[in-house]
C-alpha positions in Angstrom: 67.4 101.9 104.2 68.6 104.4 106.7 72.1 102.9 106.5 72.2 103.4 102.7 71.2 107.1 103.1 73.9 107.6 105.7 76.5 105.8 103.6 75.6 107.9 100.5 75.8 111.1 102.5 79.3 110.3 103.9 80.5 109.1 100.6 79.4 112.3 99.0 81.3 114.3 101.7 84.4 112.3 101.2 84.3 112.7 97.4 83.8 116.5 97.7 87.1 116.7 99.7 89.1 114.6 97.2 91.5 116.5 94.9 90.5 116.8 91.3 92.9 114.9 89.0 94.6 116.3 85.9 91.9 115.8 83.3 91.8 116.4 79.6 90.2 119.8 79.7 91.6 121.2 82.9 91.6 124.7 81.5 87.9 124.4 80.6 87.1 123.0 84.0 89.1 125.7 85.8 85.9 127.8 85.6 84.6 125.5 88.3 81.5 126.1 90.3 81.9 127.5 93.8 80.3 125.5 96.7 77.8 128.3 97.3 76.7 128.2 93.6 76.4 124.4 93.9 74.3 124.7 97.0 72.0 127.2 95.4 71.6 124.9 92.4 70.8 122.0 94.6 68.2 124.1 96.5 66.6 125.2 93.2 66.5 121.6 92.0 64.6 120.5 95.1 62.2 123.4 94.9 61.3 122.9 91.2 62.0 119.3 90.3 59.5 118.9 87.4 60.5 120.9 84.4 63.5 122.2 86.1 65.8 122.8 83.2 63.1 124.4 81.0 62.2 127.0 83.7 65.7 127.7 85.2 68.4 127.0 82.6 71.1 128.8 84.6 70.6 126.7 87.7 70.5 123.6 85.5 73.8 124.5 83.9 75.5 125.2 87.2 74.1 121.9 88.6 75.4 119.9 85.7 78.8 121.5 86.1 78.7 120.6 89.8 77.8 117.0 89.1 80.5 116.8 86.4 83.1 118.1 88.9 81.7 115.6 91.5 82.0 112.8 89.0 85.6 113.7 88.1 86.6 113.8 91.8 84.9 110.4 92.3 86.8 108.9 89.4 90.1 110.4 90.6 89.5 109.1 94.1 88.7 105.6 92.8 91.9 105.8 90.7 94.0 106.8 93.7 92.5 104.0 95.8 93.1 101.5 93.0 96.7 102.5 92.6 97.3 102.4 96.4 95.8 99.0 96.7 97.7 97.7 93.6 101.0 99.0 95.0 100.3 97.6 98.4 99.4 94.1 97.2 102.1 94.2 94.4 104.7 94.6 97.1 103.5 91.5 98.9 103.5 89.5 95.7 107.0 90.5 94.8 108.3 89.6 98.3 106.9 86.1 97.7 108.6 85.8 94.3 105.4 85.7 92.3 104.9 87.5 89.0 101.4 88.9 89.4 99.6 85.6 89.8 98.2 84.9 93.2 99.4 81.6 94.7 97.9 80.4 97.9 100.5 78.7 100.0 99.7 76.7 103.2 100.8 78.5 106.3 103.4 76.7 108.4 102.0 75.2 111.6 98.6 74.3 110.3 97.3 70.7 110.6 100.3 69.4 112.5 98.5 67.6 115.4 98.9 63.8 115.5 96.0 61.5 116.6 97.7 61.2 120.0 97.6 65.0 120.4 93.9 65.0 119.6 93.0 62.5 122.4 92.1 64.2 125.7 94.8 63.5 128.3 92.9 64.4 131.4 89.3 64.1 132.2 89.1 65.7 135.6 88.2 64.1 138.9 85.8 61.2 138.9 82.3 62.3 139.8 80.4 60.7 142.5 76.6 60.4 142.2 74.8 62.9 144.4 72.1 61.3 146.5 68.6 62.7 146.2 67.2 63.8 149.5 64.1 61.9 150.7 60.7 63.4 150.1 59.2 65.4 152.9 55.7 64.6 153.9 53.2 67.1 152.7 
């Protein structure tokens, strides 16, 4: 459970530093929320979790804008990662001469041992039995 909390925390930090992509309503989202306003909204949400939006509509509005911005950044980051991975693996596929389908080819040098190669050629020196010393009287 602790790992999940740490992973969620660091993922949130990474997404906050991602650039926002060119969205449909970039002009409308230019009136973005500052980090201090977002922090204030998060603190207000923690203080008053039940009936939050009915009692503090301004904080609820700022929080929803902050979550919307966070979601846009997360989507843009996922898109950038997908494009990077697609370009990276597409280059490997094109160098093999494939057209998008993945073909698994056996690697050269695997399974090339003959039965003679599998037999041990040396077993070490012959072992002599070690005599057990006689019992001492008690």
